DSSP file (Angstrom, degrees, kcal/mol; ACC not computed):
  #  RESIDUE AA STRUCTURE BP1 BP2  ACC     N-H-->O    O-->H-N    N-H-->O    O-->H-N    TCO  KAPPA ALPHA  PHI   PSI    X-CA   Y-CA   Z-CA
    1    1 A M              0   0    0      0, 0.0     2,-0.1     0, 0.0     5,-0.0   0.000 360.0 360.0 360.0 124.2   -5.8  126.8   25.8
    2    2 A T    >   -     0   0    0      1,-0.1     3,-1.4     0, 0.0     4,-0.3  -0.480 360.0-106.5 -85.8 163.5   -7.4  127.0   29.2
    3    3 A A  G >  S+     0   0    0      1,-0.3     3,-1.4     2,-0.2    -1,-0.1   0.883 124.3  52.1 -57.8 -39.4   -8.1  130.3   31.0
    4    4 A V  G 3  S+     0   0    0      1,-0.3    -1,-0.3     3,-0.0     0, 0.0   0.686  97.7  69.9 -71.2 -14.7   -5.2  129.5   33.4
    5    5 A G  G <  S+     0   0    0     -3,-1.4     2,-0.9     2,-0.0    -1,-0.3   0.547  72.2  99.8 -78.3  -7.1   -3.1  128.9   30.3
    6    6 A I    <   +     0   0    0     -3,-1.4     3,-0.1    -4,-0.3    -3,-0.0  -0.715  38.1 149.7 -82.4 109.4   -3.1  132.6   29.4
    7    7 A R        +     0   0    0     -2,-0.9     2,-0.3     1,-0.1    -1,-0.2   0.612  53.9  43.5-114.9 -19.9    0.2  133.8   30.8
    8    8 A T  S  > S-     0   0    0      1,-0.1     4,-2.0     0, 0.0     5,-0.1  -0.827  79.4-113.9-128.4 164.6    1.1  136.7   28.4
    9    9 A A  H  > S+     0   0    0     -2,-0.3     4,-2.5     1,-0.2     5,-0.2   0.882 118.0  55.4 -61.9 -38.4   -0.5  139.7   26.8
   10   10 A A  H  > S+     0   0    0      1,-0.2     4,-1.9     2,-0.2    -1,-0.2   0.895 107.5  48.7 -63.6 -39.9    0.0  138.1   23.4
   11   11 A E  H  > S+     0   0    0      2,-0.2     4,-1.1     1,-0.2    -1,-0.2   0.877 110.3  52.0 -67.0 -36.8   -1.8  134.9   24.6
   12   12 A A  H >< S+     0   0    0     -4,-2.0     3,-0.5     1,-0.2    -2,-0.2   0.929 110.7  47.2 -63.6 -45.0   -4.7  137.1   25.9
   13   13 A V  H 3< S+     0   0    0     -4,-2.5    -1,-0.2     1,-0.2    -2,-0.2   0.856 114.7  47.2 -64.2 -35.3   -5.0  138.9   22.6
   14   14 A A  H 3< S+     0   0    0     -4,-1.9     2,-0.3    -5,-0.2    -1,-0.2   0.613  83.3 112.5 -83.3 -13.1   -4.9  135.6   20.7
   15   15 A D    <X  -     0   0    0     -4,-1.1     4,-2.5    -3,-0.5     5,-0.2  -0.456  60.7-148.5 -67.9 122.9   -7.5  133.9   22.9
   16   16 A E  H  > S+     0   0    0     -2,-0.3     4,-3.0     1,-0.2     5,-0.2   0.835  95.8  54.9 -61.9 -34.4  -10.7  133.3   20.9
   17   17 A R  H  > S+     0   0    0      2,-0.2     4,-2.3     1,-0.2    -1,-0.2   0.930 110.2  45.2 -65.3 -44.6  -12.9  133.6   24.0
   18   18 A V  H  > S+     0   0    0      2,-0.2     4,-2.1     1,-0.2    -2,-0.2   0.915 115.5  48.2 -64.0 -43.1  -11.5  137.0   24.8
   19   19 A Q  H  X S+     0   0    0     -4,-2.5     4,-2.6     2,-0.2    -2,-0.2   0.929 111.0  50.2 -62.4 -46.0  -11.8  138.0   21.1
   20   20 A A  H  X S+     0   0    0     -4,-3.0     4,-2.3     1,-0.2    -2,-0.2   0.913 112.0  46.5 -61.8 -44.0  -15.4  136.8   20.8
   21   21 A F  H  X S+     0   0    0     -4,-2.3     4,-2.5     1,-0.2    -1,-0.2   0.896 112.2  51.1 -67.2 -38.3  -16.5  138.7   23.9
   22   22 A G  H  X S+     0   0    0     -4,-2.1     4,-2.5    -5,-0.2    -2,-0.2   0.903 110.2  49.0 -63.2 -41.9  -14.7  141.8   22.8
   23   23 A V  H  X S+     0   0    0     -4,-2.6     4,-2.7     2,-0.2     5,-0.2   0.912 111.2  50.8 -63.9 -42.6  -16.4  141.6   19.4
   24   24 A L  H  X S+     0   0    0     -4,-2.3     4,-2.4     2,-0.2    -2,-0.2   0.945 113.7  43.5 -59.2 -50.2  -19.8  141.1   21.1
   25   25 A L  H  X S+     0   0    0     -4,-2.5     4,-2.6     2,-0.2    -2,-0.2   0.891 114.4  49.9 -65.4 -39.9  -19.4  144.1   23.3
   26   26 A T  H  X S+     0   0    0     -4,-2.5     4,-2.5    -5,-0.2     5,-0.2   0.933 112.5  46.6 -65.1 -45.8  -18.0  146.3   20.6
   27   27 A A  H  X S+     0   0    0     -4,-2.7     4,-2.6     1,-0.2     5,-0.2   0.924 114.2  48.3 -62.0 -44.3  -20.9  145.4   18.2
   28   28 A A  H  X S+     0   0    0     -4,-2.4     4,-2.5    -5,-0.2    -2,-0.2   0.920 112.7  48.0 -63.1 -43.9  -23.5  146.0   20.9
   29   29 A A  H  X S+     0   0    0     -4,-2.6     4,-2.3     2,-0.2    -1,-0.2   0.908 113.8  46.8 -64.6 -42.0  -21.9  149.4   21.9
   30   30 A R  H  X S+     0   0    0     -4,-2.5     4,-2.6     2,-0.2    -2,-0.2   0.917 114.0  46.8 -68.0 -42.4  -21.8  150.6   18.3
   31   31 A L  H  X>S+     0   0    0     -4,-2.6     4,-3.3    -5,-0.2     5,-0.5   0.898 111.5  52.2 -65.5 -39.4  -25.3  149.5   17.5
   32   32 A E  H  X5S+     0   0    0     -4,-2.5     4,-2.4    -5,-0.2     5,-0.4   0.931 112.2  45.6 -61.5 -45.3  -26.6  151.1   20.7
   33   33 A R  H  X5S+     0   0    0     -4,-2.3     4,-1.7     3,-0.2     5,-0.2   0.936 118.4  42.9 -62.1 -46.0  -24.9  154.4   19.8
   34   34 A L  H  X5S+     0   0    0     -4,-2.6     4,-1.5     2,-0.2    -2,-0.2   0.962 125.4  31.1 -65.9 -54.5  -26.1  154.2   16.3
   35   35 A L  H  X5S+     0   0    0     -4,-3.3     4,-2.3     2,-0.2    -3,-0.2   0.861 119.2  52.9 -77.0 -36.6  -29.7  153.1   16.9
   36   36 A G  H  X<S+     0   0    0     -4,-2.4     4,-2.4    -5,-0.5     5,-0.2   0.905 109.8  48.4 -66.1 -41.0  -30.1  154.8   20.3
   37   37 A A  H  X S+     0   0    0     -4,-1.7     4,-2.5    -5,-0.4    -1,-0.2   0.908 112.0  49.5 -65.1 -41.4  -29.0  158.2   19.0
   38   38 A A  H  X S+     0   0    0     -4,-1.5     4,-2.7    -5,-0.2     5,-0.3   0.907 110.9  50.6 -63.8 -41.0  -31.4  157.9   16.0
   39   39 A M  H  X>S+     0   0    0     -4,-2.3     4,-2.9     2,-0.2     6,-0.7   0.937 113.0  44.4 -62.8 -46.4  -34.3  157.0   18.4
   40   40 A E  H  X5S+     0   0    0     -4,-2.4     4,-1.5     3,-0.2    -1,-0.2   0.914 116.5  46.8 -66.1 -41.2  -33.7  159.9   20.7
   41   41 A R  H  <5S+     0   0    0     -4,-2.5    -2,-0.2    -5,-0.2    -1,-0.2   0.910 122.8  33.3 -65.3 -43.1  -33.3  162.3   17.8
   42   42 A E  H  <5S+     0   0    0     -4,-2.7    -2,-0.2    -5,-0.2    -3,-0.2   0.774 133.6  24.3 -88.2 -27.9  -36.3  161.1   15.9
   43   43 A S  H  <5S-     0   0    0     -4,-2.9    -3,-0.2    -5,-0.3    -2,-0.2   0.588  92.8-125.2-116.6 -15.0  -38.7  160.2   18.7
   44   44 A G  S  <<S+     0   0    0     -4,-1.5     2,-0.4    -5,-0.6    -4,-0.2   0.576  76.5 101.3  80.4   8.2  -37.5  162.2   21.7
   45   45 A I        -     0   0    0     -6,-0.7    -1,-0.3    70,-0.1    -2,-0.2  -0.954  69.5-120.8-125.4 149.2  -37.1  159.2   24.0
   46   46 A S     >  -     0   0    0     -2,-0.4     4,-2.3     1,-0.1     5,-0.1  -0.343  29.4-108.9 -78.8 164.2  -33.9  157.5   25.0
   47   47 A H  H  > S+     0   0    0      1,-0.2     4,-2.4     2,-0.2     5,-0.2   0.910 119.9  53.5 -62.5 -42.1  -33.3  153.8   24.4
   48   48 A P  H  > S+     0   0    0      0, 0.0     4,-2.1     0, 0.0    -1,-0.2   0.905 109.1  49.7 -59.3 -38.4  -33.7  152.9   28.1
   49   49 A M  H  > S+     0   0    0      2,-0.2     4,-2.7     1,-0.2    -2,-0.2   0.918 109.1  52.6 -63.0 -42.0  -37.0  154.7   28.1
   50   50 A F  H  X S+     0   0    0     -4,-2.3     4,-2.5     1,-0.2    -1,-0.2   0.917 108.4  50.4 -58.1 -44.9  -38.1  152.7   25.1
   51   51 A E  H  X S+     0   0    0     -4,-2.4     4,-2.2     2,-0.2    -1,-0.2   0.895 111.0  48.3 -63.1 -40.8  -37.2  149.5   26.9
   52   52 A V  H  X S+     0   0    0     -4,-2.1     4,-2.5     2,-0.2    -2,-0.2   0.927 111.2  50.3 -65.5 -44.2  -39.2  150.5   29.9
   53   53 A L  H  X S+     0   0    0     -4,-2.7     4,-2.5     1,-0.2    -2,-0.2   0.897 109.6  51.5 -61.6 -40.1  -42.2  151.4   27.7
   54   54 A L  H  X S+     0   0    0     -4,-2.5     4,-1.4     2,-0.2    -1,-0.2   0.936 110.7  48.3 -59.6 -46.3  -42.0  148.1   25.9
   55   55 A R  H  < S+     0   0    0     -4,-2.2     4,-0.3     1,-0.2    -2,-0.2   0.905 114.1  46.1 -61.4 -42.5  -42.0  146.2   29.2
   56   56 A L  H >< S+     0   0    0     -4,-2.5     3,-1.1     1,-0.2     6,-0.3   0.855 107.2  56.6 -72.4 -34.3  -45.0  148.2   30.5
   57   57 A A  H 3< S+     0   0    0     -4,-2.5    -1,-0.2     1,-0.3    -2,-0.2   0.811 107.7  50.3 -64.8 -28.5  -46.9  147.8   27.3
   58   58 A A  T 3< S+     0   0    0     -4,-1.4    -1,-0.3     1,-0.2    -2,-0.2   0.526 110.5  53.3 -84.8  -6.4  -46.5  144.0   27.7
   59   59 A A    X   +     0   0    0     -3,-1.1     3,-2.8    -4,-0.3    -1,-0.2  -0.721  61.0 179.1-130.9  81.8  -47.8  144.2   31.3
   60   60 A P  T 3  S+     0   0    0      0, 0.0    -1,-0.1     0, 0.0     3,-0.1   0.775  84.6  59.0 -56.2 -26.9  -51.2  146.1   31.5
   61   61 A E  T 3  S-     0   0    0      1,-0.3     2,-0.1    -3,-0.1    -5,-0.1   0.563 114.5-121.8 -77.5  -7.3  -51.2  145.6   35.2
   62   62 A G    <   -     0   0    0     -3,-2.8     2,-0.3    -6,-0.3    -1,-0.3  -0.318  20.0 -97.2  94.4 179.8  -48.0  147.5   35.5
   63   63 A A  E     -A  106   0A   0     43,-2.1    43,-3.2    -2,-0.1     2,-0.1  -0.985  28.3-113.9-139.2 147.7  -44.6  146.5   36.8
   64   64 A T  E  >  -A  105   0A   0     -2,-0.3     4,-2.4    41,-0.2    41,-0.2  -0.378  30.6-112.6 -75.5 160.7  -42.9  147.2   40.1
   65   65 A M  H  > S+     0   0    0     39,-1.4     4,-2.5     1,-0.2     5,-0.2   0.877 120.3  55.0 -59.9 -36.9  -39.9  149.4   40.3
   66   66 A G  H  > S+     0   0    0     38,-0.2     4,-2.4     2,-0.2    -1,-0.2   0.911 106.9  49.4 -62.5 -42.8  -37.9  146.3   41.3
   67   67 A D  H  > S+     0   0    0      2,-0.2     4,-3.0     1,-0.2     5,-0.2   0.931 112.6  47.3 -61.1 -45.5  -39.1  144.5   38.2
   68   68 A L  H  X S+     0   0    0     -4,-2.4     4,-2.4     1,-0.2    -2,-0.2   0.900 111.3  51.1 -64.3 -40.5  -38.1  147.4   36.0
   69   69 A S  H  <>S+     0   0    0     -4,-2.5     5,-2.7    -5,-0.2     4,-0.4   0.935 114.9  42.6 -60.7 -46.8  -34.7  147.7   37.6
   70   70 A R  H ><5S+     0   0    0     -4,-2.4     3,-0.7     3,-0.2    -2,-0.2   0.921 116.6  46.6 -67.0 -45.5  -34.0  144.0   37.1
   71   71 A D  H 3<5S+     0   0    0     -4,-3.0    -2,-0.2     1,-0.2    -1,-0.2   0.854 117.5  42.1 -68.5 -35.0  -35.3  143.9   33.5
   72   72 A A  T 3<5S-     0   0    0     -4,-2.4    -1,-0.2    -5,-0.2    -2,-0.2   0.417 108.5-123.8 -91.3   1.9  -33.5  147.1   32.4
   73   73 A V  T < 5 +     0   0    0     -3,-0.7     2,-0.3    -4,-0.4    -3,-0.2   0.946  65.0 136.9  50.8  55.3  -30.3  146.0   34.3
   74   74 A L      < -     0   0    0     -5,-2.7    -1,-0.2    -6,-0.2    87,-0.1  -0.889  60.3-107.7-121.7 154.9  -30.3  149.3   36.3
   75   75 A T     >  -     0   0    0     -2,-0.3     4,-2.6    87,-0.1     5,-0.2  -0.369  40.6-105.8 -68.7 164.4  -29.6  149.9   39.9
   76   76 A S  H  > S+     0   0    0      1,-0.2     4,-2.2     2,-0.2     5,-0.1   0.884 124.3  51.4 -62.4 -35.7  -32.7  150.8   41.9
   77   77 A G  H  > S+     0   0    0      2,-0.2     4,-2.4     1,-0.2    -1,-0.2   0.901 109.8  49.0 -65.7 -41.1  -31.5  154.4   42.0
   78   78 A G  H  > S+     0   0    0      2,-0.2     4,-2.3     1,-0.2    -2,-0.2   0.902 111.8  48.7 -64.4 -41.3  -31.0  154.4   38.2
   79   79 A A  H  X S+     0   0    0     -4,-2.6     4,-2.8     2,-0.2     5,-0.2   0.899 110.6  51.6 -64.9 -40.0  -34.5  153.0   37.6
   80   80 A T  H  X S+     0   0    0     -4,-2.2     4,-2.6    -5,-0.2    -2,-0.2   0.936 110.9  46.9 -62.9 -46.5  -36.0  155.6   39.9
   81   81 A R  H  X S+     0   0    0     -4,-2.4     4,-2.0     2,-0.2    -1,-0.2   0.910 113.9  48.4 -62.2 -42.1  -34.3  158.5   38.1
   82   82 A L  H  X S+     0   0    0     -4,-2.3     4,-2.0     2,-0.2    -2,-0.2   0.939 113.7  45.7 -63.6 -47.5  -35.3  157.1   34.7
   83   83 A V  H  X S+     0   0    0     -4,-2.8     4,-2.8     1,-0.2     5,-0.2   0.874 108.4  57.8 -65.3 -36.6  -39.0  156.6   35.8
   84   84 A D  H  X S+     0   0    0     -4,-2.6     4,-2.4    -5,-0.2    -1,-0.2   0.938 108.4  46.0 -56.7 -46.6  -39.0  160.1   37.4
   85   85 A R  H  X S+     0   0    0     -4,-2.0     4,-1.5     1,-0.2    -1,-0.2   0.889 112.7  50.5 -63.3 -38.5  -38.1  161.6   34.0
   86   86 A M  H  <>S+     0   0    0     -4,-2.0     5,-2.5     2,-0.2     6,-0.8   0.872 109.7  49.9 -69.3 -36.6  -40.7  159.4   32.3
   87   87 A V  H ><5S+     0   0    0     -4,-2.8     3,-1.5     1,-0.2    -2,-0.2   0.930 109.1  52.8 -63.2 -45.7  -43.4  160.6   34.8
   88   88 A D  H 3<5S+     0   0    0     -4,-2.4    -2,-0.2     1,-0.3    -1,-0.2   0.828 109.8  48.7 -59.7 -32.7  -42.4  164.2   34.2
   89   89 A Q  T 3<5S-     0   0    0     -4,-1.5    -1,-0.3    -5,-0.2    -2,-0.2   0.483 115.3-116.7 -86.4  -3.4  -42.8  163.6   30.5
   90   90 A G  T < 5S+     0   0    0     -3,-1.5    22,-0.5    -4,-0.4    21,-0.3   0.676  81.7 120.4  78.5  17.3  -46.3  162.0   31.0
   91   91 A L  S   <S+     0   0    0     -5,-2.5    18,-2.3    20,-0.2     2,-0.3   0.786  76.0  14.8 -84.4 -28.8  -45.1  158.6   29.6
   92   92 A V  E     -B  108   0A   0     -6,-0.8     2,-0.4    16,-0.3    16,-0.2  -0.933  64.1-135.7-141.2 161.4  -45.8  156.6   32.7
   93   93 A L  E     -B  107   0A   0     14,-2.8    14,-2.4    -2,-0.3     2,-0.5  -0.936  13.3-158.0-115.2 144.8  -47.7  156.7   36.0
   94   94 A R  E     +B  106   0A   0     -2,-0.4     2,-0.3    12,-0.2    12,-0.2  -0.988  22.6 161.7-125.1 123.2  -46.2  155.6   39.3
   95   95 A E  E     -B  105   0A   0     10,-2.7    10,-3.6    -2,-0.5     2,-0.2  -0.927  43.1 -95.6-135.9 158.6  -48.5  154.7   42.2
   96   96 A R  E     -B  104   0A   0     -2,-0.3     8,-0.2     8,-0.2     5,-0.2  -0.514  50.1-103.6 -70.3 142.4  -48.4  152.7   45.4
   97   97 A S        -     0   0    0      6,-3.2     6,-0.1     3,-0.7    -1,-0.1  -0.427  17.6-142.3 -65.3 138.6  -49.6  149.2   45.1
   98   98 A R  S    S+     0   0    0      1,-0.2     3,-0.3    -2,-0.1    -1,-0.1   0.831 103.0  48.0 -69.5 -31.5  -53.1  148.6   46.4
   99   99 A A  S    S+     0   0    0      1,-0.3     2,-0.3     2,-0.0    -1,-0.2   0.840 129.4  15.8 -79.0 -34.1  -52.0  145.2   47.8
  100  100 A D    >   -     0   0    0      3,-0.2     3,-2.3     1,-0.1    -3,-0.7  -0.857  64.0-159.8-145.6 103.4  -48.8  146.4   49.4
  101  101 A R  T 3  S+     0   0    0     -2,-0.3    -1,-0.1     1,-0.3    -3,-0.1   0.626  89.5  67.4 -63.1 -13.8  -48.4  150.1   50.0
  102  102 A R  T 3  S+     0   0    0     -6,-0.1     2,-0.4     2,-0.0    -1,-0.3   0.694  91.1  76.4 -76.7 -17.9  -44.6  149.7   50.3
  103  103 A I  S <  S-     0   0    0     -3,-2.3    -6,-3.2    -6,-0.1     2,-0.5  -0.767  70.9-146.5-101.0 137.0  -44.4  148.8   46.6
  104  104 A Q  E     - B   0  96A   0     -2,-0.4   -39,-1.4    -8,-0.2     2,-0.4  -0.874  11.3-157.5-101.3 133.7  -44.6  151.3   43.7
  105  105 A V  E     -AB  64  95A   0    -10,-3.6   -10,-2.7    -2,-0.5     2,-0.4  -0.923   3.2-154.1-112.6 134.5  -46.2  150.1   40.5
  106  106 A V  E     -AB  63  94A   0    -43,-3.2   -43,-2.1    -2,-0.4     2,-0.3  -0.905  13.8-178.3-110.4 133.6  -45.5  151.8   37.2
  107  107 A T  E     - B   0  93A   0    -14,-2.4   -14,-2.8    -2,-0.4     2,-0.2  -0.930  28.8-109.3-128.9 154.9  -48.0  151.8   34.3
  108  108 A I  E     - B   0  92A   0     -2,-0.3   -16,-0.3   -52,-0.3     2,-0.2  -0.572  30.1-142.1 -81.7 143.8  -47.8  153.2   30.8
  109  109 A T     >  -     0   0    0    -18,-2.3     4,-2.5    -2,-0.2     5,-0.2  -0.475  29.6-101.8 -95.5 172.8  -50.0  156.2   29.9
  110  110 A G  H  > S+     0   0    0      2,-0.2     4,-2.3     1,-0.2     5,-0.2   0.908 126.4  49.7 -59.3 -42.4  -51.8  156.8   26.6
  111  111 A L  H  > S+     0   0    0    -21,-0.3     4,-2.8     1,-0.2     5,-0.2   0.908 109.6  51.7 -63.1 -41.3  -49.1  159.3   25.6
  112  112 A G  H  > S+     0   0    0    -22,-0.5     4,-2.5   -21,-0.2    -2,-0.2   0.903 109.7  49.2 -60.9 -42.1  -46.5  156.6   26.5
  113  113 A A  H  X S+     0   0    0     -4,-2.5     4,-2.3     2,-0.2    -1,-0.2   0.902 112.9  47.3 -64.8 -41.2  -48.2  154.0   24.3
  114  114 A S  H  X S+     0   0    0     -4,-2.3     4,-2.3     2,-0.2    -2,-0.2   0.922 113.3  47.7 -64.9 -44.1  -48.4  156.5   21.4
  115  115 A K  H  X S+     0   0    0     -4,-2.8     4,-2.7     1,-0.2     5,-0.2   0.877 111.0  52.6 -64.8 -37.9  -44.7  157.5   21.9
  116  116 A L  H  X S+     0   0    0     -4,-2.5     4,-2.9    -5,-0.2    -2,-0.2   0.937 109.6  47.7 -62.7 -47.4  -43.7  153.8   22.1
  117  117 A A  H  X S+     0   0    0     -4,-2.3     4,-2.0     2,-0.2    -2,-0.2   0.914 114.0  47.4 -61.5 -42.8  -45.6  153.0   18.8
  118  118 A E  H  X S+     0   0    0     -4,-2.3     4,-1.8     1,-0.2    -2,-0.2   0.941 115.3  44.6 -62.5 -48.2  -43.9  156.0   17.0
  119  119 A A  H  X S+     0   0    0     -4,-2.7     4,-2.9     1,-0.2    -2,-0.2   0.883 111.0  54.6 -64.9 -38.6  -40.5  155.1   18.3
  120  120 A A  H  X S+     0   0    0     -4,-2.9     4,-2.9     2,-0.2     5,-0.2   0.890 105.8  52.3 -64.9 -39.5  -40.9  151.4   17.5
  121  121 A R  H  X S+     0   0    0     -4,-2.0     4,-1.7    -5,-0.2    -1,-0.2   0.950 115.4  40.7 -60.1 -48.0  -41.8  152.2   13.9
  122  122 A R  H  X S+     0   0    0     -4,-1.8     4,-2.0     2,-0.2    -2,-0.2   0.888 115.4  51.3 -67.8 -39.3  -38.7  154.2   13.5
  123  123 A H  H  X S+     0   0    0     -4,-2.9     4,-2.6     1,-0.2    -2,-0.2   0.909 107.9  52.2 -65.3 -42.5  -36.5  151.8   15.5
  124  124 A A  H  X S+     0   0    0     -4,-2.9     4,-2.7     1,-0.2    -1,-0.2   0.895 108.5  51.5 -61.4 -39.4  -37.7  148.8   13.3
  125  125 A K  H  X S+     0   0    0     -4,-1.7     4,-2.0    -5,-0.2    -1,-0.2   0.916 111.4  47.0 -62.8 -43.1  -36.8  150.7   10.2
  126  126 A A  H  X S+     0   0    0     -4,-2.0     4,-2.8     2,-0.2     5,-0.2   0.879 111.4  51.2 -66.9 -37.9  -33.3  151.4   11.6
  127  127 A I  H  X>S+     0   0    0     -4,-2.6     4,-2.5     2,-0.2     5,-1.7   0.919 108.2  52.5 -64.9 -43.1  -33.0  147.7   12.6
  128  128 A D  I  <>S+     0   0    0     -4,-2.7     5,-1.6     3,-0.2    -2,-0.2   0.939 115.2  42.2 -54.3 -47.1  -33.9  146.7    9.1
  129  129 A E  I  <5S+     0   0    0     -4,-2.0    -2,-0.2     1,-0.2    -1,-0.2   0.893 125.5  30.6 -69.4 -42.5  -31.2  148.9    7.7
  130  130 A H  I  <5S+     0   0    0     -4,-2.8    -2,-0.2    -5,-0.1    -1,-0.2   0.547 134.6  17.4-102.0  -7.9  -28.4  148.2   10.2
  131  131 A V  I >X5S+     0   0    0     -4,-2.5     4,-2.5    -5,-0.2     3,-1.1   0.646 122.7  43.4-124.2 -61.0  -29.1  144.5   11.2
  132  132 A F  I 34<S+     0   0    0     -5,-1.7    -3,-0.2     1,-0.3    -4,-0.2   0.793 115.9  48.8 -67.6 -28.8  -31.4  142.6    8.9
  133  133 A Q  T 34<S+     0   0    0     -5,-1.6    -1,-0.3    -6,-0.4    -4,-0.1   0.591 115.1  46.8 -83.9  -9.2  -29.8  143.9    5.7
  134  134 A V  T <4 S+     0   0    0     -3,-1.1     2,-0.3    -6,-0.2    -2,-0.2   0.843 106.5  57.1 -96.8 -43.4  -26.4  143.1    7.0
  135  135 A L  S  < S-     0   0    0     -4,-2.5    -1,-0.1     1,-0.1    -4,-0.0  -0.673  82.0-121.6 -93.6 143.6  -26.9  139.5    8.3
  136  136 A T     >  -     0   0    0     -2,-0.3     4,-3.0     1,-0.1     5,-0.2  -0.388  34.6-105.7 -69.8 159.7  -28.1  136.6    6.3
  137  137 A P  H  > S+     0   0    0      0, 0.0     4,-2.4     0, 0.0     5,-0.2   0.881 123.1  50.5 -55.6 -37.4  -31.3  134.9    7.6
  138  138 A E  H  > S+     0   0    0      2,-0.2     4,-2.3     1,-0.2     5,-0.2   0.932 112.1  45.5 -67.0 -45.5  -29.2  132.0    8.9
  139  139 A S  H  > S+     0   0    0      1,-0.2     4,-2.6     2,-0.2    -1,-0.2   0.908 113.3  51.2 -62.8 -41.9  -26.7  134.3   10.7
  140  140 A L  H  X S+     0   0    0     -4,-3.0     4,-2.8     2,-0.2     5,-0.2   0.927 110.0  48.6 -62.3 -45.6  -29.5  136.3   12.1
  141  141 A S  H  X S+     0   0    0     -4,-2.4     4,-2.4    -5,-0.2    -1,-0.2   0.921 114.0  45.9 -61.3 -44.8  -31.3  133.2   13.4
  142  142 A A  H  X S+     0   0    0     -4,-2.3     4,-2.6     2,-0.2    -1,-0.2   0.883 112.7  51.3 -65.9 -38.3  -28.1  131.8   15.0
  143  143 A T  H  X S+     0   0    0     -4,-2.6     4,-2.9     2,-0.2     5,-0.3   0.937 111.2  46.9 -63.8 -47.7  -27.3  135.2   16.5
  144  144 A I  H  X S+     0   0    0     -4,-2.8     4,-2.4     1,-0.2     5,-0.2   0.936 114.4  47.3 -60.6 -47.1  -30.7  135.6   18.1
  145  145 A E  H  X S+     0   0    0     -4,-2.4     4,-2.1    -5,-0.2    -2,-0.2   0.930 115.2  44.8 -61.6 -46.7  -30.7  132.1   19.5
  146  146 A G  H  X S+     0   0    0     -4,-2.6     4,-2.4     2,-0.2    -2,-0.2   0.916 115.0  46.5 -66.0 -44.2  -27.1  132.4   20.9
  147  147 A L  H  X S+     0   0    0     -4,-2.9     4,-2.7    -5,-0.2    -1,-0.2   0.879 111.4  52.2 -67.6 -36.9  -27.7  135.9   22.4
  148  148 A D  H  X S+     0   0    0     -4,-2.4     4,-2.4    -5,-0.3    -1,-0.2   0.926 110.6  48.4 -63.0 -43.9  -31.0  134.8   23.9
  149  149 A E  H  X S+     0   0    0     -4,-2.1     4,-2.2    -5,-0.2    -2,-0.2   0.920 113.2  47.2 -61.9 -44.5  -29.3  131.8   25.5
  150  150 A L  H  X S+     0   0    0     -4,-2.4     4,-2.7     1,-0.2    -2,-0.2   0.902 111.3  51.8 -63.8 -41.1  -26.5  134.0   26.9
  151  151 A G  H  X S+     0   0    0     -4,-2.7     4,-2.4     2,-0.2    -2,-0.2   0.906 109.9  48.2 -62.8 -43.1  -29.0  136.6   28.2
  152  152 A R  H  X S+     0   0    0     -4,-2.4     4,-2.0     2,-0.2    -1,-0.2   0.924 112.8  48.9 -63.6 -43.5  -31.0  134.0   30.1
  153  153 A H  H  X S+     0   0    0     -4,-2.2     4,-2.1     1,-0.2    -2,-0.2   0.934 111.8  48.5 -60.8 -46.1  -27.8  132.5   31.6
  154  154 A A  H  X S+     0   0    0     -4,-2.7     4,-2.1     1,-0.2    -1,-0.2   0.900 109.3  53.1 -63.0 -40.5  -26.6  135.9   32.6
  155  155 A L  H  < S+     0   0    0     -4,-2.4    -1,-0.2     1,-0.2    -2,-0.2   0.911 111.8  45.3 -60.4 -42.6  -29.9  136.8   34.2
  156  156 A E  H  < S+     0   0    0     -4,-2.0    -1,-0.2     1,-0.2    -2,-0.2   0.848 116.7  45.5 -69.2 -33.9  -29.9  133.6   36.3
  157  157 A A  H  < S+     0   0    0     -4,-2.1    -2,-0.2    -5,-0.2    -1,-0.2   0.717  92.4  97.5 -84.0 -22.0  -26.2  134.1   37.3
  158  158 A L  S  < S-     0   0    0     -4,-2.1     3,-0.1    -5,-0.2    -4,-0.0  -0.412  72.1-128.9 -71.2 138.7  -26.5  137.8   38.2
  159  159 A P        -     0   0    0      0, 0.0    -1,-0.1     0, 0.0    -2,-0.1  -0.503  44.8 -82.5 -74.6 157.9  -27.0  138.8   41.8
  160  160 A P        -     0   0    0      0, 0.0     2,-0.2     0, 0.0   -90,-0.0  -0.321  47.7-115.9 -59.8 142.6  -29.8  141.2   42.4
  161  161 A L              0   0    0    -87,-0.1   -91,-0.1     1,-0.1   -87,-0.1  -0.562 360.0 360.0 -79.5 146.2  -29.0  144.9   41.7
  162  162 A G              0   0    0     -2,-0.2   -87,-0.1   -87,-0.0    -1,-0.1   0.441 360.0 360.0-101.0 360.0  -29.1  147.2   44.7
């Protein structure tokens, strides 16, 4: 059945592509709620903050606000609000670039690195419980490979966020 071949609601419901994407989104949303809530409750940081801290820990020179916005799939306004909260909590520093004063560079602080390590330990335990104990090693490997491929494709196909 081609996409143009979907003419009725029943055909839409029966379409494997529609079903597969729905299952992907539902699983991701449920895992995000489950693991994100546990992270915030146990570590005091949100999952988006965790993702920003991970990105900054991997980039000792820091990252621009544009990089963080793109990597976290946030609008520039959303990234600014998130980084503002993180600055207020002492997790990151935001400074003007020495090379180009128009650009702001964000770096992780010592407190941010400590909070990241604490949150990562707890997050890894939750992932073990809710992902690795559920999927077989073969399923997990195929899932990682497929999702990574989809993520790279989507990144290349996405227009820049404003």
